[in-house]
mmCIF file of the N, C-alpha and C atoms, coordinates in Angstrom:
data_MODEL
# 
_entry.id   MODEL 
# 
loop_
_atom_site.group_PDB 
_atom_site.id 
_atom_site.type_symbol 
_atom_site.label_atom_id 
_atom_site.label_alt_id 
_atom_site.label_comp_id 
_atom_site.label_asym_id 
_atom_site.label_entity_id 
_atom_site.label_seq_id 
_atom_site.pdbx_PDB_ins_code 
_atom_site.Cartn_x 
_atom_site.Cartn_y 
_atom_site.Cartn_z 
_atom_site.occupancy 
_atom_site.B_iso_or_equiv 
_atom_site.pdbx_formal_charge 
_atom_site.auth_seq_id 
_atom_site.auth_comp_id 
_atom_site.auth_asym_id 
_atom_site.auth_atom_id 
_atom_site.pdbx_PDB_model_num 
ATOM 1   N N  . MET A 1 1  ? 70.387 150.352 33.691 1.00 0.00 ? 1  MET A N  1 
ATOM 2   C CA . MET A 1 1  ? 69.662 149.373 33.888 1.00 0.00 ? 1  MET A CA 1 
ATOM 3   C C  . MET A 1 1  ? 69.796 148.556 32.556 1.00 0.00 ? 1  MET A C  1 
ATOM 4   N N  . LYS A 1 2  ? 70.367 149.266 31.552 1.00 0.00 ? 2  LYS A N  1 
ATOM 5   C CA . LYS A 1 2  ? 70.650 148.794 30.284 1.00 0.00 ? 2  LYS A CA 1 
ATOM 6   C C  . LYS A 1 2  ? 71.633 147.726 30.051 1.00 0.00 ? 2  LYS A C  1 
ATOM 7   N N  . ASN A 1 3  ? 72.735 147.975 31.005 1.00 0.00 ? 3  ASN A N  1 
ATOM 8   C CA . ASN A 1 3  ? 73.739 146.906 31.011 1.00 0.00 ? 3  ASN A CA 1 
ATOM 9   C C  . ASN A 1 3  ? 73.875 146.197 32.106 1.00 0.00 ? 3  ASN A C  1 
ATOM 10  N N  . ARG A 1 4  ? 72.774 145.990 32.786 1.00 0.00 ? 4  ARG A N  1 
ATOM 11  C CA . ARG A 1 4  ? 72.416 144.836 33.809 1.00 0.00 ? 4  ARG A CA 1 
ATOM 12  C C  . ARG A 1 4  ? 72.137 143.626 33.151 1.00 0.00 ? 4  ARG A C  1 
ATOM 13  N N  . GLY A 1 5  ? 72.347 142.277 33.747 1.00 0.00 ? 5  GLY A N  1 
ATOM 14  C CA . GLY A 1 5  ? 72.274 141.366 33.068 1.00 0.00 ? 5  GLY A CA 1 
ATOM 15  C C  . GLY A 1 5  ? 70.689 140.708 33.414 1.00 0.00 ? 5  GLY A C  1 
ATOM 16  N N  . TYR A 1 6  ? 70.386 139.752 32.581 1.00 0.00 ? 6  TYR A N  1 
ATOM 17  C CA . TYR A 1 6  ? 68.887 139.387 32.702 1.00 0.00 ? 6  TYR A CA 1 
ATOM 18  C C  . TYR A 1 6  ? 68.313 139.026 34.106 1.00 0.00 ? 6  TYR A C  1 
ATOM 19  N N  . TYR A 1 7  ? 69.465 138.250 34.744 1.00 0.00 ? 7  TYR A N  1 
ATOM 20  C CA . TYR A 1 7  ? 69.227 137.765 36.057 1.00 0.00 ? 7  TYR A CA 1 
ATOM 21  C C  . TYR A 1 7  ? 68.918 138.857 37.064 1.00 0.00 ? 7  TYR A C  1 
ATOM 22  N N  . LEU A 1 8  ? 69.554 139.834 36.916 1.00 0.00 ? 8  LEU A N  1 
ATOM 23  C CA . LEU A 1 8  ? 69.434 140.923 37.821 1.00 0.00 ? 8  LEU A CA 1 
ATOM 24  C C  . LEU A 1 8  ? 68.210 141.921 37.315 1.00 0.00 ? 8  LEU A C  1 
ATOM 25  N N  . GLN A 1 9  ? 68.024 142.031 35.961 1.00 0.00 ? 9  GLN A N  1 
ATOM 26  C CA . GLN A 1 9  ? 66.532 142.552 35.646 1.00 0.00 ? 9  GLN A CA 1 
ATOM 27  C C  . GLN A 1 9  ? 65.665 141.989 36.245 1.00 0.00 ? 9  GLN A C  1 
ATOM 28  N N  . GLN A 1 10 ? 65.529 140.593 36.192 1.00 0.00 ? 10 GLN A N  1 
ATOM 29  C CA . GLN A 1 10 ? 64.372 140.179 36.836 1.00 0.00 ? 10 GLN A CA 1 
ATOM 30  C C  . GLN A 1 10 ? 64.109 139.604 38.152 1.00 0.00 ? 10 GLN A C  1 
ATOM 31  N N  . GLN A 1 11 ? 65.368 139.603 38.712 1.00 0.00 ? 11 GLN A N  1 
ATOM 32  C CA . GLN A 1 11 ? 65.275 139.172 40.264 1.00 0.00 ? 11 GLN A CA 1 
ATOM 33  C C  . GLN A 1 11 ? 65.731 140.276 40.939 1.00 0.00 ? 11 GLN A C  1 
ATOM 34  N N  . GLU A 1 12 ? 66.212 140.273 42.510 1.00 0.00 ? 12 GLU A N  1 
ATOM 35  C CA . GLU A 1 12 ? 66.648 141.164 42.922 1.00 0.00 ? 12 GLU A CA 1 
ATOM 36  C C  . GLU A 1 12 ? 68.262 141.186 43.181 1.00 0.00 ? 12 GLU A C  1 
ATOM 37  N N  . GLY A 1 13 ? 68.981 142.081 42.655 1.00 0.00 ? 13 GLY A N  1 
ATOM 38  C CA . GLY A 1 13 ? 70.391 141.781 42.919 1.00 0.00 ? 13 GLY A CA 1 
ATOM 39  C C  . GLY A 1 13 ? 70.778 141.775 43.974 1.00 0.00 ? 13 GLY A C  1 
ATOM 40  N N  . SER A 1 14 ? 71.924 140.662 44.593 1.00 0.00 ? 14 SER A N  1 
ATOM 41  C CA . SER A 1 14 ? 72.113 140.677 45.931 1.00 0.00 ? 14 SER A CA 1 
ATOM 42  C C  . SER A 1 14 ? 73.388 139.836 46.091 1.00 0.00 ? 14 SER A C  1 
ATOM 43  N N  . ALA A 1 15 ? 74.255 139.889 47.067 1.00 0.00 ? 15 ALA A N  1 
ATOM 44  C CA . ALA A 1 15 ? 75.320 139.421 47.372 1.00 0.00 ? 15 ALA A CA 1 
ATOM 45  C C  . ALA A 1 15 ? 75.665 138.840 48.715 1.00 0.00 ? 15 ALA A C  1 
ATOM 46  N N  . TYR A 1 16 ? 76.070 137.928 49.008 1.00 0.00 ? 16 TYR A N  1 
ATOM 47  C CA . TYR A 1 16 ? 75.712 137.115 50.125 1.00 0.00 ? 16 TYR A CA 1 
ATOM 48  C C  . TYR A 1 16 ? 77.151 136.231 50.507 1.00 0.00 ? 16 TYR A C  1 
ATOM 49  N N  . ALA A 1 17 ? 77.741 136.384 51.725 1.00 0.00 ? 17 ALA A N  1 
ATOM 50  C CA . ALA A 1 17 ? 78.795 135.642 52.005 1.00 0.00 ? 17 ALA A CA 1 
ATOM 51  C C  . ALA A 1 17 ? 78.808 135.116 53.446 1.00 0.00 ? 17 ALA A C  1 
ATOM 52  N N  . ILE A 1 18 ? 79.156 133.820 53.377 1.00 0.00 ? 18 ILE A N  1 
ATOM 53  C CA . ILE A 1 18 ? 79.387 133.096 54.703 1.00 0.00 ? 18 ILE A CA 1 
ATOM 54  C C  . ILE A 1 18 ? 80.958 132.889 55.010 1.00 0.00 ? 18 ILE A C  1 
ATOM 55  N N  . VAL A 1 19 ? 81.512 133.302 56.163 1.00 0.00 ? 19 VAL A N  1 
ATOM 56  C CA . VAL A 1 19 ? 82.910 132.752 56.447 1.00 0.00 ? 19 VAL A CA 1 
ATOM 57  C C  . VAL A 1 19 ? 82.647 131.552 57.569 1.00 0.00 ? 19 VAL A C  1 
ATOM 58  N N  . MET A 1 20 ? 83.405 130.468 57.062 1.00 0.00 ? 20 MET A N  1 
ATOM 59  C CA . MET A 1 20 ? 83.390 129.176 57.970 1.00 0.00 ? 20 MET A CA 1 
ATOM 60  C C  . MET A 1 20 ? 84.901 128.841 58.358 1.00 0.00 ? 20 MET A C  1 
ATOM 61  N N  . ASN A 1 21 ? 84.818 128.103 59.650 1.00 0.00 ? 21 ASN A N  1 
ATOM 62  C CA . ASN A 1 21 ? 86.211 127.559 59.676 1.00 0.00 ? 21 ASN A CA 1 
ATOM 63  C C  . ASN A 1 21 ? 86.140 126.246 58.974 1.00 0.00 ? 21 ASN A C  1 
ATOM 64  N N  . PRO A 1 22 ? 87.088 126.096 58.352 1.00 0.00 ? 22 PRO A N  1 
ATOM 65  C CA . PRO A 1 22 ? 87.240 124.716 57.099 1.00 0.00 ? 22 PRO A CA 1 
ATOM 66  C C  . PRO A 1 22 ? 87.422 123.437 58.271 1.00 0.00 ? 22 PRO A C  1 
ATOM 67  N N  . LYS A 1 23 ? 88.185 123.814 59.211 1.00 0.00 ? 23 LYS A N  1 
ATOM 68  C CA . LYS A 1 23 ? 88.227 122.532 60.063 1.00 0.00 ? 23 LYS A CA 1 
ATOM 69  C C  . LYS A 1 23 ? 87.094 122.006 61.000 1.00 0.00 ? 23 LYS A C  1 
ATOM 70  N N  . THR A 1 24 ? 86.331 123.187 61.626 1.00 0.00 ? 24 THR A N  1 
ATOM 71  C CA . THR A 1 24 ? 85.412 122.693 62.613 1.00 0.00 ? 24 THR A CA 1 
ATOM 72  C C  . THR A 1 24 ? 83.767 122.833 61.788 1.00 0.00 ? 24 THR A C  1 
ATOM 73  N N  . GLY A 1 25 ? 83.533 123.662 60.759 1.00 0.00 ? 25 GLY A N  1 
ATOM 74  C CA . GLY A 1 25 ? 82.408 124.276 60.433 1.00 0.00 ? 25 GLY A CA 1 
ATOM 75  C C  . GLY A 1 25 ? 81.621 125.215 60.912 1.00 0.00 ? 25 GLY A C  1 
ATOM 76  N N  . GLU A 1 26 ? 82.364 125.875 61.938 1.00 0.00 ? 26 GLU A N  1 
ATOM 77  C CA . GLU A 1 26 ? 81.912 126.664 62.702 1.00 0.00 ? 26 GLU A CA 1 
ATOM 78  C C  . GLU A 1 26 ? 81.660 128.034 61.895 1.00 0.00 ? 26 GLU A C  1 
ATOM 79  N N  . ILE A 1 27 ? 80.570 128.702 61.835 1.00 0.00 ? 27 ILE A N  1 
ATOM 80  C CA . ILE A 1 27 ? 80.188 130.045 61.175 1.00 0.00 ? 27 ILE A CA 1 
ATOM 81  C C  . ILE A 1 27 ? 80.856 131.144 61.906 1.00 0.00 ? 27 ILE A C  1 
ATOM 82  N N  . LEU A 1 28 ? 81.811 131.589 60.947 1.00 0.00 ? 28 LEU A N  1 
ATOM 83  C CA . LEU A 1 28 ? 82.564 133.047 61.827 1.00 0.00 ? 28 LEU A CA 1 
ATOM 84  C C  . LEU A 1 28 ? 81.818 134.217 61.469 1.00 0.00 ? 28 LEU A C  1 
ATOM 85  N N  . ALA A 1 29 ? 81.161 134.533 60.317 1.00 0.00 ? 29 ALA A N  1 
ATOM 86  C CA . ALA A 1 29 ? 80.502 135.510 59.836 1.00 0.00 ? 29 ALA A CA 1 
ATOM 87  C C  . ALA A 1 29 ? 79.446 135.286 58.728 1.00 0.00 ? 29 ALA A C  1 
ATOM 88  N N  . ILE A 1 30 ? 78.583 136.069 58.699 1.00 0.00 ? 30 ILE A N  1 
ATOM 89  C CA . ILE A 1 30 ? 77.406 135.968 57.523 1.00 0.00 ? 30 ILE A CA 1 
ATOM 90  C C  . ILE A 1 30 ? 77.090 137.345 57.347 1.00 0.00 ? 30 ILE A C  1 
ATOM 91  N N  . SER A 1 31 ? 77.047 137.649 55.991 1.00 0.00 ? 31 SER A N  1 
ATOM 92  C CA . SER A 1 31 ? 76.603 139.038 55.359 1.00 0.00 ? 31 SER A CA 1 
ATOM 93  C C  . SER A 1 31 ? 75.828 139.060 54.227 1.00 0.00 ? 31 SER A C  1 
ATOM 94  N N  . GLY A 1 32 ? 75.231 140.097 54.035 1.00 0.00 ? 32 GLY A N  1 
ATOM 95  C CA . GLY A 1 32 ? 74.199 140.100 52.918 1.00 0.00 ? 32 GLY A CA 1 
ATOM 96  C C  . GLY A 1 32 ? 73.874 141.554 52.531 1.00 0.00 ? 32 GLY A C  1 
ATOM 97  N N  . PHE A 1 33 ? 73.562 141.853 51.133 1.00 0.00 ? 33 PHE A N  1 
ATOM 98  C CA . PHE A 1 33 ? 73.153 142.885 50.903 1.00 0.00 ? 33 PHE A CA 1 
ATOM 99  C C  . PHE A 1 33 ? 72.270 142.759 49.401 1.00 0.00 ? 33 PHE A C  1 
ATOM 100 N N  . VAL A 1 34 ? 71.184 143.771 49.591 1.00 0.00 ? 34 VAL A N  1 
ATOM 101 C CA . VAL A 1 34 ? 70.384 143.468 48.443 1.00 0.00 ? 34 VAL A CA 1 
ATOM 102 C C  . VAL A 1 34 ? 70.069 145.041 47.854 1.00 0.00 ? 34 VAL A C  1 
ATOM 103 N N  . ASP A 1 35 ? 70.063 144.842 46.203 1.00 0.00 ? 35 ASP A N  1 
ATOM 104 C CA . ASP A 1 35 ? 69.972 145.984 45.714 1.00 0.00 ? 35 ASP A CA 1 
ATOM 105 C C  . ASP A 1 35 ? 68.706 145.748 44.654 1.00 0.00 ? 35 ASP A C  1 
ATOM 106 N N  . PRO A 1 36 ? 67.637 145.977 44.973 1.00 0.00 ? 36 PRO A N  1 
ATOM 107 C CA . PRO A 1 36 ? 66.324 145.457 44.199 1.00 0.00 ? 36 PRO A CA 1 
ATOM 108 C C  . PRO A 1 36 ? 66.453 146.176 42.750 1.00 0.00 ? 36 PRO A C  1 
ATOM 109 N N  . ALA A 1 37 ? 66.192 145.543 41.845 1.00 0.00 ? 37 ALA A N  1 
ATOM 110 C CA . ALA A 1 37 ? 66.228 146.079 40.305 1.00 0.00 ? 37 ALA A CA 1 
ATOM 111 C C  . ALA A 1 37 ? 64.960 146.992 40.468 1.00 0.00 ? 37 ALA A C  1 
ATOM 112 N N  . GLY A 1 38 ? 65.148 148.365 39.728 1.00 0.00 ? 38 GLY A N  1 
ATOM 113 C CA . GLY A 1 38 ? 64.073 149.142 39.551 1.00 0.00 ? 38 GLY A CA 1 
ATOM 114 C C  . GLY A 1 38 ? 63.718 150.148 40.913 1.00 0.00 ? 38 GLY A C  1 
ATOM 115 N N  . GLU A 1 39 ? 64.380 149.711 42.027 1.00 0.00 ? 39 GLU A N  1 
ATOM 116 C CA . GLU A 1 39 ? 63.932 150.464 43.121 1.00 0.00 ? 39 GLU A CA 1 
ATOM 117 C C  . GLU A 1 39 ? 65.122 151.239 43.475 1.00 0.00 ? 39 GLU A C  1 
ATOM 118 N N  . ASP A 1 40 ? 65.152 152.501 44.549 1.00 0.00 ? 40 ASP A N  1 
ATOM 119 C CA . ASP A 1 40 ? 66.047 153.191 44.698 1.00 0.00 ? 40 ASP A CA 1 
ATOM 120 C C  . ASP A 1 40 ? 66.822 152.873 46.008 1.00 0.00 ? 40 ASP A C  1 
ATOM 121 N N  . GLU A 1 41 ? 66.066 152.033 46.719 1.00 0.00 ? 41 GLU A N  1 
ATOM 122 C CA . GLU A 1 41 ? 66.497 151.763 48.184 1.00 0.00 ? 41 GLU A CA 1 
ATOM 123 C C  . GLU A 1 41 ? 67.238 150.105 48.377 1.00 0.00 ? 41 GLU A C  1 
ATOM 124 N N  . SER A 1 42 ? 68.407 150.249 48.675 1.00 0.00 ? 42 SER A N  1 
ATOM 125 C CA . SER A 1 42 ? 69.550 149.196 48.849 1.00 0.00 ? 42 SER A CA 1 
ATOM 126 C C  . SER A 1 42 ? 69.135 148.900 50.323 1.00 0.00 ? 42 SER A C  1 
ATOM 127 N N  . TYR A 1 43 ? 69.377 147.577 50.701 1.00 0.00 ? 43 TYR A N  1 
ATOM 128 C CA . TYR A 1 43 ? 69.588 147.300 52.405 1.00 0.00 ? 43 TYR A CA 1 
ATOM 129 C C  . TYR A 1 43 ? 70.247 146.158 52.738 1.00 0.00 ? 43 TYR A C  1 
ATOM 130 N N  . VAL A 1 44 ? 70.772 146.243 53.864 1.00 0.00 ? 44 VAL A N  1 
ATOM 131 C CA . VAL A 1 44 ? 71.616 144.985 54.449 1.00 0.00 ? 44 VAL A CA 1 
ATOM 132 C C  . VAL A 1 44 ? 70.258 143.819 54.579 1.00 0.00 ? 44 VAL A C  1 
ATOM 133 N N  . HIS A 1 45 ? 71.026 142.548 54.371 1.00 0.00 ? 45 HIS A N  1 
ATOM 134 C CA . HIS A 1 45 ? 70.141 141.253 54.532 1.00 0.00 ? 45 HIS A CA 1 
ATOM 135 C C  . HIS A 1 45 ? 70.989 140.249 54.894 1.00 0.00 ? 45 HIS A C  1 
ATOM 136 N N  . PRO A 1 46 ? 71.532 140.142 56.155 1.00 0.00 ? 46 PRO A N  1 
ATOM 137 C CA . PRO A 1 46 ? 72.281 139.107 56.385 1.00 0.00 ? 46 PRO A CA 1 
ATOM 138 C C  . PRO A 1 46 ? 71.607 137.481 56.439 1.00 0.00 ? 46 PRO A C  1 
ATOM 139 N N  . THR A 1 47 ? 70.387 137.738 56.708 1.00 0.00 ? 47 THR A N  1 
ATOM 140 C CA . THR A 1 47 ? 69.895 136.219 56.832 1.00 0.00 ? 47 THR A CA 1 
ATOM 141 C C  . THR A 1 47 ? 69.579 135.620 55.337 1.00 0.00 ? 47 THR A C  1 
ATOM 142 N N  . GLY A 1 48 ? 69.416 136.592 54.710 1.00 0.00 ? 48 GLY A N  1 
ATOM 143 C CA . GLY A 1 48 ? 69.414 135.986 53.091 1.00 0.00 ? 48 GLY A CA 1 
ATOM 144 C C  . GLY A 1 48 ? 70.111 134.995 52.749 1.00 0.00 ? 48 GLY A C  1 
ATOM 145 N N  . ALA A 1 49 ? 71.398 135.076 53.334 1.00 0.00 ? 49 ALA A N  1 
ATOM 146 C CA . ALA A 1 49 ? 72.152 133.997 52.731 1.00 0.00 ? 49 ALA A CA 1 
ATOM 147 C C  . ALA A 1 49 ? 72.043 132.605 53.456 1.00 0.00 ? 49 ALA A C  1 
ATOM 148 N N  . VAL A 1 50 ? 71.396 132.501 54.515 1.00 0.00 ? 50 VAL A N  1 
ATOM 149 C CA . VAL A 1 50 ? 70.850 131.030 54.814 1.00 0.00 ? 50 VAL A CA 1 
ATOM 150 C C  . VAL A 1 50 ? 69.272 130.695 54.440 1.00 0.00 ? 50 VAL A C  1 
ATOM 151 N N  . ASN A 1 51 ? 68.531 131.955 54.345 1.00 0.00 ? 51 ASN A N  1 
ATOM 152 C CA . ASN A 1 51 ? 67.187 131.808 54.029 1.00 0.00 ? 51 ASN A CA 1 
ATOM 153 C C  . ASN A 1 51 ? 66.584 131.673 52.782 1.00 0.00 ? 51 ASN A C  1 
ATOM 154 N N  . ASN A 1 52 ? 67.342 132.143 51.728 1.00 0.00 ? 52 ASN A N  1 
ATOM 155 C CA . ASN A 1 52 ? 66.905 132.173 50.295 1.00 0.00 ? 52 ASN A CA 1 
ATOM 156 C C  . ASN A 1 52 ? 67.531 131.175 49.525 1.00 0.00 ? 52 ASN A C  1 
ATOM 157 N N  . ALA A 1 53 ? 66.856 130.500 48.390 1.00 0.00 ? 53 ALA A N  1 
ATOM 158 C CA . ALA A 1 53 ? 67.315 129.448 47.701 1.00 0.00 ? 53 ALA A CA 1 
ATOM 159 C C  . ALA A 1 53 ? 68.322 129.936 46.384 1.00 0.00 ? 53 ALA A C  1 
ATOM 160 N N  . PHE A 1 54 ? 69.080 129.473 45.710 1.00 0.00 ? 54 PHE A N  1 
ATOM 161 C CA . PHE A 1 54 ? 69.809 129.862 44.869 1.00 0.00 ? 54 PHE A CA 1 
ATOM 162 C C  . PHE A 1 54 ? 70.569 128.592 43.728 1.00 0.00 ? 54 PHE A C  1 
ATOM 163 N N  . GLU A 1 55 ? 70.509 129.093 42.800 1.00 0.00 ? 55 GLU A N  1 
ATOM 164 C CA . GLU A 1 55 ? 70.964 128.184 41.696 1.00 0.00 ? 55 GLU A CA 1 
ATOM 165 C C  . GLU A 1 55 ? 72.486 127.969 41.926 1.00 0.00 ? 55 GLU A C  1 
ATOM 166 N N  . PHE A 1 56 ? 73.088 126.717 41.522 1.00 0.00 ? 56 PHE A N  1 
ATOM 167 C CA . PHE A 1 56 ? 74.448 126.782 41.778 1.00 0.00 ? 56 PHE A CA 1 
ATOM 168 C C  . PHE A 1 56 ? 75.242 127.287 40.717 1.00 0.00 ? 56 PHE A C  1 
ATOM 169 N N  . GLY A 1 57 ? 76.382 127.526 41.175 1.00 0.00 ? 57 GLY A N  1 
ATOM 170 C CA . GLY A 1 57 ? 77.128 128.886 39.958 1.00 0.00 ? 57 GLY A CA 1 
ATOM 171 C C  . GLY A 1 57 ? 78.628 128.448 40.343 1.00 0.00 ? 57 GLY A C  1 
ATOM 172 N N  . SER A 1 58 ? 79.514 129.303 39.897 1.00 0.00 ? 58 SER A N  1 
ATOM 173 C CA . SER A 1 58 ? 80.838 128.947 39.870 1.00 0.00 ? 58 SER A CA 1 
ATOM 174 C C  . SER A 1 58 ? 81.533 128.626 41.407 1.00 0.00 ? 58 SER A C  1 
ATOM 175 N N  . VAL A 1 59 ? 80.625 128.618 42.586 1.00 0.00 ? 59 VAL A N  1 
ATOM 176 C CA . VAL A 1 59 ? 80.844 128.088 43.726 1.00 0.00 ? 59 VAL A CA 1 
ATOM 177 C C  . VAL A 1 59 ? 81.474 126.299 43.511 1.00 0.00 ? 59 VAL A C  1 
ATOM 178 N N  . VAL A 1 60 ? 80.627 125.838 42.752 1.00 0.00 ? 60 VAL A N  1 
ATOM 179 C CA . VAL A 1 60 ? 80.847 124.580 42.568 1.00 0.00 ? 60 VAL A CA 1 
ATOM 180 C C  . VAL A 1 60 ? 82.174 124.139 42.378 1.00 0.00 ? 60 VAL A C  1 
ATOM 181 N N  . LYS A 1 61 ? 82.903 124.739 41.489 1.00 0.00 ? 61 LYS A N  1 
ATOM 182 C CA . LYS A 1 61 ? 84.398 124.588 40.984 1.00 0.00 ? 61 LYS A CA 1 
ATOM 183 C C  . LYS A 1 61 ? 84.930 124.586 42.235 1.00 0.00 ? 61 LYS A C  1 
ATOM 184 N N  . GLY A 1 62 ? 84.895 125.534 43.093 1.00 0.00 ? 62 GLY A N  1 
ATOM 185 C CA . GLY A 1 62 ? 85.889 125.543 44.178 1.00 0.00 ? 62 GLY A CA 1 
ATOM 186 C C  . GLY A 1 62 ? 85.557 124.388 45.294 1.00 0.00 ? 62 GLY A C  1 
ATOM 187 N N  . ALA A 1 63 ? 84.391 123.746 45.363 1.00 0.00 ? 63 ALA A N  1 
ATOM 188 C CA . ALA A 1 63 ? 83.813 122.736 45.983 1.00 0.00 ? 63 ALA A CA 1 
ATOM 189 C C  . ALA A 1 63 ? 84.628 121.584 45.490 1.00 0.00 ? 63 ALA A C  1 
ATOM 190 N N  . SER A 1 64 ? 84.552 121.539 43.982 1.00 0.00 ? 64 SER A N  1 
ATOM 191 C CA . SER A 1 64 ? 85.185 120.400 43.463 1.00 0.00 ? 64 SER A CA 1 
ATOM 192 C C  . SER A 1 64 ? 86.625 120.067 43.757 1.00 0.00 ? 64 SER A C  1 
ATOM 193 N N  . VAL A 1 65 ? 87.633 121.436 43.679 1.00 0.00 ? 65 VAL A N  1 
ATOM 194 C CA . VAL A 1 65 ? 88.512 121.401 44.013 1.00 0.00 ? 65 VAL A CA 1 
ATOM 195 C C  . VAL A 1 65 ? 88.979 120.914 45.523 1.00 0.00 ? 65 VAL A C  1 
ATOM 196 N N  . LEU A 1 66 ? 88.132 121.413 46.594 1.00 0.00 ? 66 LEU A N  1 
ATOM 197 C CA . LEU A 1 66 ? 88.336 121.142 47.705 1.00 0.00 ? 66 LEU A CA 1 
ATOM 198 C C  . LEU A 1 66 ? 88.184 119.734 48.172 1.00 0.00 ? 66 LEU A C  1 
ATOM 199 N N  . THR A 1 67 ? 87.340 119.228 47.448 1.00 0.00 ? 67 THR A N  1 
ATOM 200 C CA . THR A 1 67 ? 87.082 117.827 47.684 1.00 0.00 ? 67 THR A CA 1 
ATOM 201 C C  . THR A 1 67 ? 88.134 116.942 46.770 1.00 0.00 ? 67 THR A C  1 
ATOM 202 N N  . GLY A 1 68 ? 88.693 117.369 45.968 1.00 0.00 ? 68 GLY A N  1 
ATOM 203 C CA . GLY A 1 68 ? 89.733 116.810 45.334 1.00 0.00 ? 68 GLY A CA 1 
ATOM 204 C C  . GLY A 1 68 ? 91.157 116.742 46.539 1.00 0.00 ? 68 GLY A C  1 
ATOM 205 N N  . MET A 1 69 ? 91.289 117.753 46.676 1.00 0.00 ? 69 MET A N  1 
ATOM 206 C CA . MET A 1 69 ? 92.248 117.898 47.923 1.00 0.00 ? 69 MET A CA 1 
ATOM 207 C C  . MET A 1 69 ? 92.104 117.284 49.134 1.00 0.00 ? 69 MET A C  1 
ATOM 208 N N  . GLN A 1 70 ? 91.176 117.104 49.613 1.00 0.00 ? 70 GLN A N  1 
ATOM 209 C CA . GLN A 1 70 ? 90.768 116.515 50.686 1.00 0.00 ? 70 GLN A CA 1 
ATOM 210 C C  . GLN A 1 70 ? 90.803 114.995 50.569 1.00 0.00 ? 70 GLN A C  1 
ATOM 211 N N  . GLU A 1 71 ? 90.511 114.451 49.347 1.00 0.00 ? 71 GLU A N  1 
ATOM 212 C CA . GLU A 1 71 ? 90.723 113.124 49.033 1.00 0.00 ? 71 GLU A CA 1 
ATOM 213 C C  . GLU A 1 71 ? 91.920 112.652 48.579 1.00 0.00 ? 71 GLU A C  1 
ATOM 214 N N  . GLY A 1 72 ? 92.724 113.635 48.292 1.00 0.00 ? 72 GLY A N  1 
ATOM 215 C CA . GLY A 1 72 ? 94.299 113.321 47.913 1.00 0.00 ? 72 GLY A CA 1 
ATOM 216 C C  . GLY A 1 72 ? 94.406 113.091 46.472 1.00 0.00 ? 72 GLY A C  1 
ATOM 217 N N  . VAL A 1 73 ? 93.345 113.747 45.729 1.00 0.00 ? 73 VAL A N  1 
ATOM 218 C CA . VAL A 1 73 ? 93.720 113.443 44.239 1.00 0.00 ? 73 VAL A CA 1 
ATOM 219 C C  . VAL A 1 73 ? 94.428 114.828 43.567 1.00 0.00 ? 73 VAL A C  1 
ATOM 220 N N  . VAL A 1 74 ? 93.787 115.901 44.096 1.00 0.00 ? 74 VAL A N  1 
ATOM 221 C CA . VAL A 1 74 ? 94.835 116.915 43.813 1.00 0.00 ? 74 VAL A CA 1 
ATOM 222 C C  . VAL A 1 74 ? 95.480 117.639 44.950 1.00 0.00 ? 74 VAL A C  1 
ATOM 223 N N  . THR A 1 75 ? 96.936 118.090 44.379 1.00 0.00 ? 75 THR A N  1 
ATOM 224 C CA . THR A 1 75 ? 97.781 118.580 45.726 1.00 0.00 ? 75 THR A CA 1 
ATOM 225 C C  . THR A 1 75 ? 98.096 120.149 45.504 1.00 0.00 ? 75 THR A C  1 
# 
């Protein structure tokens, strides 16, 4: 626990992924996993990817690049 970051100490540690078709927006797969801080039990939580609220992170960089490519500003 000593080496875990502040966020993981205060919140549940979790990882979520959504795979979409970039041309249609169709959702191809959703997955999630939760590892609560201070508890021994981890569990799969696929609906957390769409039911939880998250702060923006490094994904914004990817969205900015994608927008630039779609608008023809970046090649």
